[in-house]
Backbone bond lengths (Angstrom), bond angles and torsions (degrees), N, CA, C in turn:
res aa  C-N    CA-C-N  psi(-1)  N-CA   C-N-CA  omega(-1)  CA-C   N-CA-C  phi
1 M - - - 1.472 - - 1.517 109.33 -
2 R 1.337 115.50 142.96 1.460 120.62 -179.77 1.522 109.92 -81.74
3 S 1.309 115.95 138.16 1.459 121.65 -177.38 1.508 111.28 -129.82
4 L 1.316 115.31 154.63 1.476 122.29 -177.67 1.516 108.58 -138.77
5 V 1.308 116.77 135.29 1.466 121.25 171.86 1.530 108.52 -88.64
6 V 1.311 115.65 128.87 1.473 121.50 173.79 1.524 107.63 -117.04
7 I 1.314 115.63 128.53 1.471 121.27 178.09 1.535 108.14 -108.16
8 P 1.333 117.60 100.71 1.476 119.39 176.23 1.524 108.08 -67.08
9 A 1.312 117.91 130.99 1.460 121.51 -174.68 1.518 110.14 -135.58
10 R 1.315 115.93 99.22 1.467 121.84 179.28 1.511 108.22 -95.34
11 L 1.339 117.45 134.85 1.455 120.64 -178.05 1.522 112.22 -69.41
12 A 1.351 115.79 -45.55 1.451 119.70 -178.80 1.515 110.74 -74.74
13 S 1.328 115.87 145.85 1.462 121.35 175.60 1.517 107.23 -149.89
14 T 1.326 116.21 133.32 1.439 120.11 -174.58 1.515 111.95 -64.23
15 R 1.314 116.68 -49.01 1.486 119.82 -174.73 1.510 114.25 -84.27
16 L 1.342 116.93 -30.61 1.476 120.00 -177.86 1.529 108.22 -143.62
17 P 1.326 117.46 87.92 1.479 120.82 -176.46 1.519 112.38 -56.85
18 E 1.332 115.75 137.98 1.461 123.91 175.04 1.524 111.87 55.77
19 K 1.319 117.00 34.37 1.470 120.27 -176.41 1.521 113.45 -64.19
20 L 1.338 116.72 -27.02 1.463 118.26 -176.86 1.530 111.97 -71.65
21 L 1.334 116.57 -13.90 1.461 120.66 -179.88 1.535 111.95 -102.91
22 L 1.324 117.66 0.61 1.474 119.75 176.90 1.533 108.86 -61.60
23 C 1.314 116.16 135.70 1.480 118.20 -176.00 1.533 113.34 -146.79
24 E 1.320 116.39 47.75 1.465 119.57 177.30 1.522 111.53 -65.38
25 T 1.295 117.49 -19.96 1.477 120.55 178.10 1.522 112.16 -85.77
26 G 1.324 116.36 -4.47 1.454 120.51 -174.70 1.522 113.55 95.71
27 K 1.332 114.94 -1.43 1.449 120.74 -179.07 1.526 107.96 -141.49
28 P 1.336 120.11 132.06 1.464 121.29 -179.10 1.513 113.10 -68.28
29 V 1.319 116.46 152.53 1.441 121.66 -179.70 1.520 112.30 -53.84
30 I 1.330 117.23 -43.16 1.457 120.90 -177.76 1.535 111.49 -62.35
31 Q 1.318 118.47 -29.09 1.462 120.63 177.78 1.525 110.75 -71.49
32 Y 1.332 116.57 -40.67 1.477 119.02 176.56 1.524 110.26 -59.84
33 T 1.340 116.62 -44.01 1.466 119.87 -179.15 1.508 110.56 -64.56
34 Y 1.320 117.18 -43.41 1.480 121.05 179.70 1.515 110.52 -60.89
35 E 1.304 117.05 -47.97 1.467 120.80 -177.12 1.517 111.15 -67.64
36 A 1.326 117.58 -34.60 1.468 120.47 176.73 1.537 110.41 -66.35
37 A 1.338 116.92 -41.67 1.458 119.87 179.52 1.517 111.33 -66.20
38 K 1.329 117.37 -30.79 1.460 121.19 179.16 1.541 113.05 -67.22
39 T 1.338 116.66 -15.17 1.477 118.12 178.79 1.503 112.40 -76.65
40 A 1.341 117.79 -13.09 1.471 120.64 175.23 1.520 108.84 -66.20
41 K 1.331 115.85 144.76 1.468 120.91 -176.34 1.532 113.03 -94.59
42 R 1.328 118.55 -28.98 1.463 120.78 -174.36 1.542 114.18 -73.09
43 P 1.332 118.67 -43.31 1.463 117.64 -175.01 1.525 113.51 -69.66
44 M 1.330 115.41 148.95 1.449 120.84 179.71 1.516 111.81 -77.48
45 D 1.345 117.46 -24.51 1.440 120.89 -179.44 1.531 110.32 -168.64
46 V 1.338 115.22 177.48 1.443 123.40 176.56 1.530 107.77 -130.69
47 V 1.328 116.49 136.20 1.463 120.98 178.27 1.531 109.14 -136.57
48 V 1.334 115.98 139.07 1.448 121.62 175.74 1.519 108.26 -94.09
49 A 1.350 116.66 128.77 1.457 122.78 178.51 1.512 107.46 -108.86
50 T 1.330 118.30 109.97 1.450 120.14 -170.60 1.525 111.74 -130.57
51 D 1.339 114.59 158.92 1.465 121.82 174.37 1.522 111.18 -96.52
52 S 1.331 116.27 2.02 1.462 120.11 -169.56 1.536 113.74 -121.86
53 P 1.313 118.84 120.72 1.481 120.99 173.14 1.522 111.67 -57.47
54 R 1.320 117.67 -30.61 1.466 120.36 179.88 1.527 110.36 -65.32
55 I 1.322 116.32 -45.82 1.469 119.76 178.54 1.523 109.41 -64.94
56 M 1.325 116.17 -42.21 1.468 119.05 179.51 1.538 110.96 -60.16
57 D 1.308 117.12 -41.16 1.475 120.14 178.95 1.535 111.47 -64.43
58 V 1.337 115.77 -40.63 1.476 119.89 178.80 1.516 110.78 -62.97
59 V 1.330 116.51 -44.98 1.471 120.75 -178.07 1.528 110.28 -63.28
60 T 1.314 117.36 -46.71 1.459 119.14 -179.41 1.515 111.47 -67.11
61 S 1.341 117.47 -27.90 1.474 120.55 -179.68 1.513 111.76 -66.60
62 F 1.345 118.43 -29.20 1.464 118.87 176.83 1.524 112.72 -98.49
63 G 1.324 116.04 12.39 1.478 120.61 175.32 1.492 115.46 91.26
64 G 1.360 117.09 9.85 1.441 120.67 -179.58 1.496 113.10 -84.70
65 V 1.315 117.70 171.92 1.460 124.17 178.61 1.516 108.26 -106.48
66 A 1.322 117.39 131.62 1.463 120.92 -179.40 1.525 110.03 -143.90
67 C 1.333 114.17 156.08 1.473 119.85 174.10 1.504 109.69 -141.07
68 L 1.330 116.42 151.54 1.467 121.34 177.00 1.514 109.23 -87.25
69 T 1.334 114.61 135.56 1.469 120.99 178.62 1.527 109.68 -122.18
70 D 1.297 115.75 172.26 1.451 122.45 -176.24 1.537 111.23 -56.03
71 P 1.322 118.77 121.61 1.475 119.97 179.93 1.510 112.89 -65.72
72 N 1.320 117.81 -14.54 1.470 121.23 -179.51 1.533 111.67 -97.80
73 A 1.298 118.56 8.87 1.481 121.00 176.84 1.514 109.76 -55.87
74 Q 1.328 115.34 136.86 1.475 119.97 -173.75 1.519 113.36 -80.50
75 S 1.334 117.80 -23.57 1.456 120.77 -175.07 1.513 110.27 -154.82
76 G 1.348 113.87 171.38 1.446 119.70 175.47 1.526 111.79 -62.11
77 T 1.327 116.22 -37.87 1.473 119.80 179.72 1.518 110.33 -62.93
78 D 1.326 118.44 -36.76 1.455 120.33 178.07 1.521 110.90 -64.03
79 R 1.323 117.52 -34.80 1.469 119.45 176.94 1.538 110.11 -69.15
80 V 1.327 117.06 -39.90 1.462 119.85 177.24 1.528 109.45 -62.87
81 A 1.329 116.96 -39.76 1.463 120.95 179.47 1.516 111.50 -62.68
82 E 1.326 115.74 -35.52 1.478 119.72 178.38 1.530 110.34 -65.47
83 V 1.307 116.89 -39.29 1.468 120.98 175.26 1.517 110.94 -64.61
84 A 1.345 116.14 -41.44 1.471 120.39 -177.94 1.506 112.89 -61.63
85 Q 1.309 116.93 -29.50 1.487 119.91 179.97 1.503 112.35 -62.68
86 S 1.322 116.70 -29.80 1.468 118.88 -177.39 1.532 113.08 -104.49
87 R 1.350 117.31 -0.03 1.462 119.59 -179.24 1.510 109.99 -114.64
88 Q 1.320 116.51 77.18 1.441 120.94 -179.27 1.539 112.14 -73.56
89 D 1.325 116.70 -8.61 1.459 120.91 -178.76 1.521 111.10 -87.61
90 V 1.332 118.40 -0.10 1.472 121.85 -174.53 1.531 108.66 -118.78
91 E 1.347 116.12 135.89 1.452 121.28 178.81 1.527 112.94 -101.46
92 I 1.338 117.42 -32.18 1.479 122.37 -177.25 1.520 108.89 -122.53
93 F 1.338 115.62 128.74 1.458 122.14 178.48 1.532 108.43 -116.32
94 V 1.321 115.65 131.00 1.466 121.65 179.73 1.510 109.34 -109.78
95 N 1.315 115.78 125.70 1.474 123.77 -179.60 1.531 109.13 -96.57
96 V 1.328 115.80 110.50 1.473 121.31 175.65 1.510 107.31 -113.06
97 Q 1.323 117.12 124.76 1.441 120.96 -178.26 1.527 111.13 -66.50
98 G 1.342 115.64 141.29 1.431 119.87 -176.29 1.505 115.41 -66.68
99 D 1.331 116.97 -18.44 1.462 120.83 -179.33 1.527 112.49 -97.46
100 E 1.344 115.64 29.34 1.465 122.07 178.24 1.530 109.05 -116.60
101 P 1.339 118.86 67.32 1.471 121.10 -173.34 1.516 114.57 -68.72
102 E 1.341 116.44 -12.93 1.467 119.43 -179.47 1.525 112.63 -111.60
103 I 1.322 116.91 22.37 1.467 120.93 179.48 1.528 108.79 -60.53
104 D 1.330 115.39 137.30 1.444 122.95 179.46 1.526 109.69 -86.12
105 G 1.311 118.22 122.92 1.454 121.72 179.86 1.531 112.56 -56.52
106 Q 1.326 116.29 -30.47 1.457 119.90 179.56 1.538 111.42 -64.63
107 L 1.326 117.03 -33.14 1.463 119.94 176.33 1.525 111.19 -62.06
108 I 1.316 115.89 -37.99 1.464 120.41 178.55 1.531 109.95 -64.78
109 D 1.329 115.91 -46.39 1.475 119.39 177.92 1.520 111.57 -61.71
110 D 1.336 116.26 -42.25 1.476 120.24 179.86 1.520 111.29 -63.23
111 L 1.340 116.19 -37.75 1.467 120.05 -178.17 1.512 111.14 -68.24
112 I 1.312 116.85 -39.58 1.468 120.07 176.94 1.529 110.83 -62.33
113 E 1.331 115.70 -44.74 1.478 120.31 178.45 1.525 110.33 -61.27
114 L 1.330 117.38 -39.28 1.455 121.98 -179.58 1.517 111.12 -60.93
115 L 1.308 117.24 -47.12 1.469 120.43 179.81 1.509 111.08 -64.77
116 L 1.330 117.24 -41.26 1.461 119.67 -178.46 1.530 111.96 -68.39
117 S 1.329 116.53 -22.72 1.471 121.21 -178.88 1.529 112.87 -80.46
118 D 1.313 118.46 -10.52 1.470 122.71 -173.15 1.527 109.74 -124.57
119 D 1.291 117.66 99.24 1.469 121.93 -177.63 1.529 113.41 -64.42
120 R 1.330 116.19 -25.31 1.466 120.34 -178.89 1.514 112.33 -77.39
121 A 1.316 117.66 -28.38 1.453 121.84 -173.08 1.528 111.93 -80.06
122 E 1.328 115.07 135.94 1.454 122.27 174.18 1.536 110.72 -97.84
123 V 1.328 113.89 -22.63 1.463 121.37 -179.06 1.520 108.46 -136.88
124 A 1.307 117.23 146.05 1.472 121.45 173.14 1.526 108.47 -130.47
125 T 1.317 115.60 150.03 1.447 121.84 176.96 1.507 109.29 -149.71
126 L 1.322 118.40 -179.52 1.457 122.69 -175.52 1.537 111.12 -127.57
127 A 1.290 114.60 157.04 1.478 121.96 175.81 1.533 107.62 -144.18
128 T 1.299 115.21 161.93 1.456 120.45 175.86 1.513 108.53 -135.67
129 R 1.315 117.55 150.60 1.452 120.56 -179.10 1.531 111.04 -68.50
130 I 1.331 114.86 137.85 1.470 119.93 -179.61 1.515 108.45 -82.61
131 R 1.317 114.30 124.53 1.467 120.80 -179.48 1.524 112.69 -106.33
132 N 1.319 116.01 -14.76 1.460 121.74 178.02 1.514 107.95 -102.97
133 S 1.342 117.07 111.22 1.451 120.59 -173.58 1.533 112.50 -60.70
134 A 1.338 117.31 -27.89 1.466 118.86 -179.91 1.519 111.67 -65.71
135 A 1.310 117.45 -27.03 1.475 121.46 -179.32 1.522 111.57 -67.18
136 I 1.312 117.35 -25.29 1.462 120.66 -176.27 1.523 111.04 -60.89
137 S 1.328 116.88 -37.02 1.454 120.94 -178.86 1.531 112.99 -98.91
138 D 1.316 117.35 2.77 1.472 121.84 -179.27 1.515 109.49 -83.47
139 P 1.352 118.33 117.46 1.464 119.02 -177.48 1.537 114.50 -67.18
140 S 1.318 117.38 -16.43 1.474 118.63 175.74 1.519 112.17 -77.67
141 C 1.317 116.26 -13.75 1.472 122.11 175.37 1.520 108.07 -95.92
142 V 1.321 117.29 109.01 1.456 121.37 -177.54 1.525 110.22 -82.44
143 K 1.316 116.65 126.80 1.449 121.64 -178.88 1.534 110.85 -102.02
144 V 1.329 115.50 156.59 1.460 121.33 177.41 1.528 108.19 -140.18
145 T 1.315 114.99 147.24 1.466 120.50 173.32 1.525 107.82 -127.06
146 R 1.342 116.66 147.93 1.468 122.52 -171.02 1.527 111.15 -123.07
147 N 1.346 115.58 160.41 1.454 119.40 170.75 1.533 109.03 -90.03
148 H 1.337 116.28 -175.24 1.464 119.84 -176.34 1.545 113.78 -67.52
149 Q 1.313 116.43 -18.47 1.466 119.97 177.41 1.529 112.29 -89.56
150 G 1.311 117.24 1.37 1.451 120.77 -179.21 1.524 113.23 84.17
151 H 1.331 117.12 12.62 1.465 119.69 179.52 1.530 109.90 -92.17
152 A 1.318 115.81 145.47 1.459 121.16 -177.85 1.517 112.17 -63.76
153 L 1.317 116.44 131.73 1.463 121.66 170.99 1.524 110.60 -93.85
154 Y 1.334 116.24 -40.95 1.460 120.59 -179.63 1.533 110.41 -166.50
155 F 1.320 115.12 149.73 1.462 123.37 171.81 1.528 107.07 -116.45
156 S 1.322 117.07 140.95 1.458 118.38 -179.02 1.524 111.37 -157.32
157 R 1.352 113.85 154.56 1.449 119.25 171.07 1.531 111.53 -84.98
158 C 1.333 115.41 -9.66 1.445 121.04 177.64 1.543 108.59 -87.84
159 P 1.348 117.67 164.44 1.457 119.81 176.01 1.520 111.06 -66.59
160 I 1.330 116.56 118.75 1.470 120.22 173.11 1.539 107.14 -134.21
161 P 1.299 118.71 131.61 1.458 125.54 -7.56 1.530 112.10 -68.43
162 Y 1.347 116.07 150.21 1.445 119.91 173.74 1.515 108.79 -80.03
163 V 1.311 116.46 130.66 1.478 121.09 -178.67 1.519 109.22 -94.65
164 R 1.302 117.13 104.04 1.460 119.94 -177.10 1.516 111.73 -76.14
165 D 1.351 114.95 -41.18 1.480 120.33 -177.91 1.523 109.70 -103.23
166 P 1.320 118.47 118.42 1.476 121.02 -178.15 1.521 113.82 -52.74
167 E 1.330 116.52 -34.00 1.468 118.55 -177.83 1.531 112.62 -69.13
168 S 1.334 116.71 -11.60 1.453 119.76 178.53 1.525 112.86 -95.88
169 A 1.319 116.80 -1.03 1.469 121.55 -174.03 1.523 112.75 -56.60
170 A 1.339 116.31 -37.08 1.474 119.16 -177.27 1.511 111.88 -67.16
171 D 1.325 118.64 -19.09 1.459 121.15 -178.63 1.540 112.31 -90.17
172 A 1.309 116.57 -9.34 1.459 120.50 -176.83 1.520 111.53 -76.11
173 D 1.310 116.12 133.68 1.459 122.02 179.79 1.522 108.34 -108.54
174 H 1.328 116.45 90.34 1.457 120.54 -177.37 1.530 108.51 -89.70
175 L 1.324 115.38 125.49 1.452 121.57 -177.18 1.515 110.82 -117.36
176 Q 1.313 116.21 132.91 1.470 120.97 173.79 1.506 109.67 -94.21
177 H 1.313 114.76 128.52 1.466 120.18 -179.44 1.534 109.27 -76.73
178 L 1.320 115.60 134.67 1.465 122.15 176.02 1.531 107.08 -98.81
179 G 1.308 116.70 133.96 1.468 120.39 -172.68 1.519 115.42 -79.96
180 I 1.304 116.38 52.75 1.472 121.81 177.74 1.531 106.82 -127.46
181 Y 1.321 115.40 134.81 1.479 120.88 -176.04 1.537 110.59 -131.66
182 A 1.319 114.42 151.10 1.453 122.23 165.58 1.541 107.15 -121.27
183 Y 1.326 116.60 135.39 1.455 120.52 -178.15 1.532 108.84 -127.77
184 R 1.326 115.35 147.54 1.462 120.58 167.46 1.550 106.59 -76.77
185 R 1.317 115.31 147.28 1.471 120.21 -176.92 1.528 111.33 -60.55
186 D 1.324 118.32 -41.26 1.460 120.55 -178.72 1.512 111.63 -59.46
187 F 1.331 116.53 -37.07 1.468 119.85 177.46 1.522 110.72 -61.21
188 L 1.335 116.19 -46.19 1.477 120.37 -178.34 1.520 111.52 -64.01
189 L 1.311 116.30 -38.72 1.479 120.08 -179.15 1.523 111.94 -66.44
190 A 1.341 116.30 -25.43 1.470 120.68 179.03 1.533 112.96 -95.56
191 L 1.330 116.22 6.55 1.471 120.48 -172.95 1.539 111.87 -60.66
192 D 1.318 116.79 -37.53 1.474 118.98 -178.79 1.510 112.36 -63.94
193 D 1.301 116.83 -21.57 1.478 120.23 -177.78 1.531 111.32 -84.25
194 L 1.318 118.00 -10.97 1.471 119.19 179.23 1.508 109.38 -75.63
195 P 1.336 117.88 128.47 1.472 120.96 -178.42 1.513 110.39 -69.06
196 Q 1.323 116.38 152.42 1.452 120.68 173.18 1.515 108.88 -62.32
197 S 1.317 116.45 140.60 1.459 121.58 -173.01 1.523 112.15 -105.59
198 P 1.345 117.47 128.73 1.471 119.08 174.01 1.522 111.34 -58.17
199 L 1.328 117.79 -36.33 1.461 120.49 179.49 1.519 110.46 -65.71
200 E 1.324 116.65 -40.84 1.468 120.98 177.79 1.530 109.54 -59.82
201 D 1.322 117.35 -43.65 1.462 120.76 -178.77 1.522 111.96 -67.00
202 L 1.326 117.55 -36.82 1.455 121.23 -179.64 1.502 112.75 -69.59
203 E 1.337 116.82 -47.59 1.462 120.47 -174.84 1.529 113.29 -93.26
204 K 1.333 116.00 -11.25 1.455 121.18 -175.74 1.520 111.34 58.05
205 L 1.344 114.81 47.85 1.447 122.06 178.31 1.545 107.54 -129.85
206 E 1.335 115.91 113.47 1.457 119.59 -174.25 1.509 113.43 -63.66
207 Q 1.357 117.18 -29.08 1.445 119.58 -177.89 1.530 113.46 -65.00
208 L 1.327 115.96 -20.09 1.478 118.90 177.25 1.523 111.82 -70.37
209 R 1.323 117.77 -23.57 1.469 118.58 172.21 1.513 110.89 -64.25
210 F 1.349 117.08 -40.76 1.452 120.43 177.79 1.521 110.48 -65.70
211 L 1.334 114.56 -47.94 1.471 119.91 -173.40 1.529 111.29 -64.62
212 Q 1.328 116.39 -42.90 1.459 119.23 -178.03 1.519 111.70 -67.67
213 A 1.327 116.61 -23.73 1.476 121.56 178.31 1.525 111.93 -83.25
214 G 1.340 116.71 -4.19 1.466 120.70 176.99 1.522 113.66 97.73
215 T 1.338 118.01 8.72 1.464 120.62 178.71 1.528 110.40 -66.20
216 V 1.327 115.79 134.85 1.471 120.14 176.22 1.543 107.54 -86.30
217 I 1.331 113.16 119.65 1.475 120.64 -178.69 1.541 108.15 -114.11
218 R 1.305 116.59 113.60 1.463 120.77 178.18 1.554 108.47 -82.76
219 V 1.319 115.00 132.31 1.476 121.18 -178.29 1.511 108.78 -116.38
220 G 1.310 117.06 114.02 1.455 121.88 176.02 1.507 112.05 -96.83
221 L 1.316 116.89 161.66 1.458 121.96 -179.96 1.526 110.48 -99.08
222 A 1.310 115.84 133.23 1.468 121.58 175.26 1.532 107.41 -113.87
223 E 1.312 115.21 147.07 1.480 119.73 -178.86 1.500 112.62 -72.01
224 H 1.325 116.56 -27.50 1.462 119.49 -176.38 1.532 109.13 -149.75
225 S 1.310 116.35 168.48 1.442 121.29 177.62 1.529 109.43 -129.97
226 A 1.305 115.79 152.78 1.471 120.82 175.28 1.521 108.88 -84.48
227 Q 1.303 116.33 152.20 1.439 121.97 178.56 1.533 110.09 -85.48
228 G 1.324 116.71 111.91 1.460 120.21 177.39 1.515 110.73 -76.79
229 I 1.326 115.73 170.81 1.456 120.73 -179.12 1.537 108.81 -115.83
230 D 1.317 115.87 107.55 1.461 122.55 178.54 1.522 112.66 -111.72
231 T 1.332 116.81 -28.15 1.453 121.81 -174.62 1.527 109.37 -132.01
232 M 1.335 116.03 168.55 1.449 119.71 176.08 1.524 111.84 -62.59
233 E 1.321 116.90 -33.39 1.461 120.87 177.10 1.529 109.75 -62.40
234 D 1.325 116.57 -41.40 1.482 120.21 177.41 1.520 109.82 -61.82
235 Y 1.326 116.05 -42.32 1.467 118.97 -177.54 1.516 112.19 -66.77
236 L 1.339 116.46 -43.72 1.455 119.99 -179.85 1.525 110.08 -64.40
237 A 1.323 117.29 -35.27 1.474 119.42 176.81 1.524 109.82 -66.20
238 F 1.331 117.18 -38.39 1.465 121.00 175.58 1.520 111.17 -62.94
239 V 1.339 116.80 -44.42 1.467 120.66 178.21 1.519 110.91 -58.66
240 S 1.318 115.81 -39.99 1.485 121.00 178.48 1.511 110.53 -63.91
241 R 1.340 117.26 -42.69 1.463 118.97 179.64 1.515 111.27 -65.87
242 V 1.316 117.46 -38.75 1.465 121.10 179.35 1.525 109.99 -63.71
243 S 1.332 117.72 -39.63 1.462 121.15 -177.84 1.520 112.85 -65.77
244 K 1.337 116.79 -18.78 1.466 120.62 -177.66 1.524 112.07 -97.50
245 R 1.318 118.07 0.33 1.469 120.48 -178.98 1.520 110.30 -74.98
């Protein structure tokens, strides 16, 4: 099946405005993300879906492919769905967040394989085991729990599973959700028909709209995660890592 990486790229950001255009290293964040996504072998191409002519100009200036999407889109998935409407030649769409400049292309390939391996799943995503106990109670760290088939039971900013008895803590399998998705095209085309979810509104997690509507989401395990950029501290740490390469 043919697959395409779509990088939703919104100019505005609550915690770090215009972060995708930061370029203290000499290269904007969105270019790092684009080039990292291009290292994946399965997708036929990578396209940036943005609400900003400025981002579109930057992407095309370094030779990337970009398109303008509805500035009122509610989420990254909605931008991917807009691309899916015009790409009838693609069956699988992978959503890579624009602020993931160190995304591993192998994760993208693994995610595509995961979705193709599960006929029941309409969406696939990844998680990694939490090794820092402080992250379990950190609301910025989104947790996920799965059933025996590897399908998502719930995503939350709260600790899930909650460990009531301290002596059982060693048995708890706390997983951090990684914000990368693969979708079947038919799912994206039907996205407008999914009702708004009270759970999505409460937790501010778009995937709960899918889950509450009965969508089967396959969750695979990744050995590691890339460090996204949410704050200036995150960006400066990224700049430091780049300078040491």
